[in-house]
C-alpha positions, 0 to 999 in steps of 0.5 A: 063030166060037169054039174050044173049050178044055177047062180044069180048075179046083179044085172050090172055084174052080169053085163060086165061078165058078158062084155068080158066074154065077148072081148075074150071070145070066151063063154060066160061060164068060162069066165065065172069058172075062172073067177071061182077057181081063182077065188078058191085057189090056195095060192090066190092070196099069195098072188094078191100079196105079190101084186101088193108088194110089187106096187108098194115097192114101186111106190117106195122107189117113187118116194125115194126119188121125190125125197132125193129131188127135194133134197137136191132142190133145197141144197141148190136153193140154200147154196144159191142163197148163201153165195148170193148173200156173200157176194152181193154188196148192198145197194146205195139208196139212189140205185134201189129204184133202178135195181128193182126195175132191172130185178123185175125184168130179170125175174120175168125172163127167168120165169119164161125160161123156166116155163120153156124148159118145163114145157120141153120136159127139161129138168135140172134134177135130171142133169144130175147123175144119180151116182153123184147124189146117191153114195154107195151103201156102206157095209151095214147096207145103209147109205152113208152121208155125203161129206 
């Protein structure tokens, strides 16, 4: 046995309820009953908290990957600059102009190659295995620093 109850909805909400009922092939009463039951359910808050927790976990993993990628990028750049500054001797003044022209051409080639790799979805960071970058956790459950 069911009791009848008359309720009033804003027109936009009633349209949404009607559209959902048509999509799911249910009555509008069934949609409203399920919504009210979910609202009154004692475990509704737990389900919402679980959904938020899953989303936060996913965001945390994404931030960890970004930190990892940023760390790799910074270390790669630092290593390259250190290597470059160590092995490249200064040029004599009469070779500066030719070196600048050649440098611009090489830079343009670099940018084109980078653009092609990015269009293909290739990434240097994806070429580096995770187990090389992320050392095993130590006994306290924290990541140990690389040597």
